[in-house]
C-alpha positions in Angstrom: 10.7 13.4 -49.9 11.6 10.9 -47.8 15.1 10.4 -46.1 16.6 6.9 -45.8 18.9 7.8 -43.0 16.6 7.5 -40.4 16.9 3.7 -40.1 20.3 2.8 -38.5 21.6 0.5 -36.3 21.5 0.8 -32.5 25.0 2.7 -31.4 25.7 0.0 -28.6 25.0 -3.1 -31.3 26.8 -1.4 -34.1 30.1 -1.2 -31.6 30.3 -4.7 -30.7 29.0 -6.0 -34.0 31.2 -3.6 -36.2 33.9 -5.5 -36.4 32.2 -8.9 -37.5 29.6 -7.5 -40.2 33.2 -5.7 -41.7 34.6 -9.2 -41.4 31.3 -10.8 -43.2 31.4 -8.1 -45.9 35.3 -9.0 -46.7 34.3 -12.3 -47.3 32.8 -13.8 -51.1 28.5 -13.2 -50.5 26.7 -15.9 -51.8 24.4 -15.4 -55.4 21.2 -15.9 -55.1 19.8 -20.0 -55.4 23.7 -20.4 -54.3 22.9 -23.0 -51.3 25.9 -24.4 -50.2 27.9 -21.4 -49.4 25.2 -20.2 -47.0 24.9 -23.2 -45.1 28.6 -23.4 -44.9 28.7 -19.6 -43.8 26.3 -19.6 -41.2 27.5 -23.4 -39.8 31.5 -21.7 -39.3 29.4 -18.3 -37.6 27.2 -20.4 -35.0 30.1 -23.5 -33.9 32.4 -20.3 -33.9 30.3 -18.6 -31.2 30.4 -21.4 -29.1 33.9 -21.8 -28.8 36.0 -20.8 -25.8 32.8 -20.5 -23.6 32.2 -21.9 -20.5 30.5 -25.4 -19.8 26.8 -24.3 -19.0 25.3 -27.0 -16.9 22.6 -28.6 -19.1 21.8 -32.6 -20.2 21.9 -33.5 -23.7 20.0 -36.5 -25.2 19.7 -37.8 -28.5 16.6 -39.6 -29.3 15.8 -40.7 -32.9 12.2 -40.6 -34.4 9.7 -42.0 -37.3 8.3 -39.3 -39.4 5.3 -40.0 -41.1 7.1 -40.4 -44.4 9.2 -43.0 -42.3 12.2 -41.1 -42.4 14.2 -41.3 -39.1 15.0 -37.7 -37.9 17.3 -36.7 -34.4 15.3 -34.5 -31.8 18.3 -33.4 -29.5 16.5 -32.9 -25.6 18.4 -30.2 -23.7 17.5 -29.8 -20.2 18.9 -28.1 -16.9 21.3 -30.3 -14.9 18.7 -29.4 -11.6 15.4 -29.7 -13.8 11.9 -29.9 -13.0 10.2 -32.9 -13.2 6.8 -32.9 -15.1 7.7 -29.8 -15.9 6.9 -27.6 -19.1 8.6 -28.3 -22.5 8.8 -26.8 -25.6 9.6 -27.8 -29.0 12.3 -25.9 -30.4 12.5 -25.2 -34.8 16.1 -23.9 -35.8 16.6 -20.7 -38.2 18.6 -20.4 -41.2 15.9 -20.0 -44.2 14.8 -23.2 -44.7 17.9 -24.6 -46.4 20.2 -24.3 -43.9 21.6 -24.3 -40.3 21.2 -27.2 -37.7 20.0 -28.2 -34.1 23.6 -29.2 -33.6 25.2 -26.2 -34.5 22.7 -23.9 -32.6 22.8 -26.7 -29.6 27.0 -25.6 -30.4 26.5 -22.1 -30.3 25.6 -22.2 -26.6 22.3 -20.7 -27.3 19.8 -23.7 -26.6 21.6 -24.2 -23.6 21.3 -20.3 -22.2 17.1 -20.5 -23.5 17.2 -23.9 -21.1 18.9 -22.7 -17.9 17.5 -19.0 -17.9 13.7 -20.4 -18.5 14.0 -23.8 -16.4 11.9 -25.3 -19.4 13.1 -28.8 -21.0 13.9 -27.6 -25.0 13.7 -30.6 -27.7 15.5 -29.2 -31.0 14.4 -30.9 -33.9 17.0 -31.8 -36.4 14.4 -31.1 -39.5 15.3 -32.1 -42.7 16.4 -29.0 -45.1 14.8 -28.0 -48.4 15.6 -27.7 -51.3 15.9 -31.6 -50.6 13.0 -31.7 -48.4 10.4 -29.3 -49.8 6.8 -27.8 -49.5 5.1 -28.7 -45.7 7.9 -31.3 -45.2 9.6 -28.8 -43.0 7.0 -28.2 -40.6 5.9 -31.8 -41.1 9.1 -33.2 -39.4 8.7 -30.6 -36.5 4.5 -31.2 -36.1 5.7 -35.1 -36.0 8.4 -34.3 -33.4 6.0 -32.7 -31.4 3.3 -35.7 -31.7 6.2 -37.8 -30.2 7.1 -35.5 -27.3 3.6 -35.2 -26.6 2.5 -38.8 -26.8 5.7 -40.1 -25.1 5.7 -37.1 -22.3 5.3 -39.0 -19.2 8.3 -41.3 -19.6 9.9 -38.0 -21.2 9.4 -36.1 -17.6 7.2 -33.1 -19.2 3.6 -32.3 -18.5 1.9 -32.6 -22.0 -0.5 -30.0 -21.1 2.8 -27.1 -20.4 4.1 -27.5 -24.3 5.0 -24.8 -26.6 6.6 -24.4 -29.3 9.9 -22.1 -30.1 11.7 -21.2 -33.2 13.8 -17.9 -35.0 13.8 -16.6 -38.5 12.8 -19.7 -40.8 12.3 -21.7 -37.6 9.5 -19.2 -36.3 8.0 -19.6 -39.7 7.9 -23.4 -38.9 6.8 -23.2 -35.5 3.6 -20.9 -36.3 3.1 -24.0 -39.3 3.6 -26.7 -36.8 1.0 -24.3 -34.4 -1.8 -24.3 -37.2 -1.1 -27.8 -38.1 -1.4 -28.8 -34.1 -4.8 -26.9 -34.3 -6.0 -28.4 -37.6 -5.2 -32.3 -36.2 -6.5 -31.4 -32.8 -3.2 -32.3 -31.0 -4.8 -32.8 -27.2 -3.9 -31.4 -24.8 -3.0 -28.0 -27.0 -0.2 -26.3 -27.2 0.4 -23.7 -24.6 2.1 -20.9 -26.5 4.0 -20.1 -29.9 7.0 -18.3 -29.5 8.1 -16.5 -32.4 11.5 -15.1 -32.8 11.3 -12.3 -35.8 9.7 -15.7 -38.2 9.9 -15.9 -41.6 6.1 -15.8 -42.6 5.6 -14.9 -45.8 7.5 -15.6 -49.6 5.9 -12.6 -51.0 8.3 -10.6 -49.2 10.5 -10.6 -52.3 10.9 -6.6 -53.4 13.9 -5.0 -51.7 12.8 -2.1 -49.0 15.6 0.3 -50.2 15.5 1.6 -46.4 16.2 -1.8 -45.0 18.9 -2.9 -47.2 21.9 -0.8 -46.1 21.5 -2.9 -42.7 20.2 -6.4 -44.0 21.6 -9.4 -42.5 19.2 -11.7 -43.7 19.0 -10.0 -47.2 16.4 -10.2 -49.6 18.7 -12.3 -52.2 18.8 -14.7 -49.2 15.0 -14.2 -49.2 14.4 -15.4 -52.9 17.0 -18.4 -51.9 14.8 -19.8 -49.0 11.2 -19.7 -50.1 12.6 -20.7 -53.5 14.4 -24.1 -52.2 11.2 -24.5 -50.1 8.7 -23.6 -52.7 10.3 -24.1 -56.3 12.0 -21.2 -58.3 9.3 -19.3 -60.4 7.0 -20.3 -57.6 7.6 -18.2 -54.9 6.1 -15.2 -54.2 3.1 -16.4 -57.3 -0.3 -17.7 -56.9 0.7 -21.0 -57.6 1.5 -21.0 -53.9 -1.5 -21.4 -52.6 -2.2 -25.0 -54.3 1.4 -26.3 -53.1 1.0 -25.9 -49.1 -0.8 -25.6 -46.1 1.6 -24.6 -43.3 4.8 -24.0 -44.9 3.8 -20.0 -45.3 1.9 -19.2 -42.7 0.8 -15.3 -43.9 -0.9 -17.3 -46.4 -3.0 -19.8 -44.3 -6.3 -17.7 -44.2 -8.0 -18.7 -40.5 -5.4 -17.8 -37.6 -8.3 -18.5 -34.9 -8.0 -21.0 -31.9 -4.3 -20.3 -32.2 -2.5 -20.5 -28.7 -1.2 -17.3 -27.1 1.9 -15.9 -29.2 4.9 -14.1 -28.7 6.8 -12.4 -31.2 9.7 -10.4 -31.5 11.0 -8.4 -34.1 13.6 -5.7 -34.8 13.0 -2.3 -36.8 16.2 -3.0 -39.4 14.9 -6.9 -40.2 13.3 -7.3 -43.9 10.6 -9.6 -41.7 9.4 -6.6 -40.2 6.2 -6.1 -42.2 5.1 -9.7 -42.6 6.0 -10.0 -38.6 3.9 -7.0 -37.7 0.7 -7.8 -40.1 0.8 -11.3 -38.9 0.6 -10.5 -35.3 -1.9 -7.7 -36.2 -4.5 -11.2 -37.8 -3.4 -12.8 -35.5 -5.5 -10.2 -32.7 -8.0 -10.0 -35.0 -8.8 -13.6 -34.9 -9.0 -13.2 -31.1 -5.7 -14.9 -30.4 -3.8 -13.5 -27.9 -0.2 -11.5 -29.2 2.5 -9.7 -27.5 4.4 -8.4 -30.3 7.5 -6.2 -29.5 9.4 -4.1 -32.1 13.2 -3.2 -31.5 14.4 0.3 -32.7 17.9 -0.2 -34.7 18.4 -4.2 -34.5 18.7 -6.3 -37.6 17.7 -9.9 -38.2 19.8 -12.0 -36.1 21.8 -9.4 -33.9 22.4 -12.1 -31.6 24.9 -13.7 -33.8 26.8 -10.3 -33.6 27.3 -10.0 -30.0 23.9 -7.9 -29.3 23.1 -10.2 -26.3 25.8 -8.0 -24.5 24.0 -4.7 -25.4 21.4 -3.3 -22.7 18.4 -3.2 -25.9 19.8 -7.4 -26.6 19.0 -8.3 -22.4 16.1 -6.6 -22.9 14.8 -8.9 -25.5 16.5 -12.0 -24.5 14.7 -10.7 -20.9 11.5 -10.9 -22.4 11.8 -14.2 -24.7 12.6 -16.0 -21.4 9.3 -14.8 -19.5 7.7 -15.7 -22.6 9.0 -19.3 -22.6 8.5 -19.4 -18.3 4.6 -18.3 -19.1 4.3 -21.9 -20.9 
């Protein structure tokens, strides 16, 4: 019988993350379909990461744009103070399981400024509307509408619209993948240069726990059920009803993955998204898309939120991501 003890945290990660994970384990854990506590916990964690950080040499500009359904949403522009005029840019969709997180909180954590400074790119982070208040393809549509705005206003924004990519982590990675699919289908011109998908949340059918991953899961199966149910509807996520409801919200269900831009994907071995991410990379490759896939032993989901950027493997992952962004 196979041992479940082979899946363990990277020792260096466990050393830096152990105290934070122990504190997190003592806090009340949200129940399935409990949304507000998940939102509060993530917001507190992200904003806490930014406390005491040195000032970063970036500019922050706030844009308000109209979406296709007439709503107004914010897009934050984060750029190095010494930015390259008419340079590359990336549209960013933040993580949060479809139901939480915010562009503002991710910016407060310092992560967006880090990516902008290290890559030299201008990053446009979308304050898309969240589930369950906004559902189905709506989150992807908000981000695609922001992409169209960025592309069509590139000159005035100091961006080369032939060098625009999409980028997101977790749920944001799934949304970025959906944006790339919509850009292909709507004939965005010039086309996207790249999609950078950080442990993306791609498949609503991933609801049955892999017992090997449960002990180290930071984004849990209960959270996954909650996130997909908020987006697609309770008793809908994971069923045959989904295909009829959505076109872009669940990239793993899209049958044709051809004609997509060059793709970068990374995921930790201890992430519950590992199987769906590997399968998406395989299908992209089969469809003729250039794929750079990196799997990291001993890393869980969202390892950066727990000090993982300070360990050797974390620094290696971040360097790979920066290289991917710089190739846009």
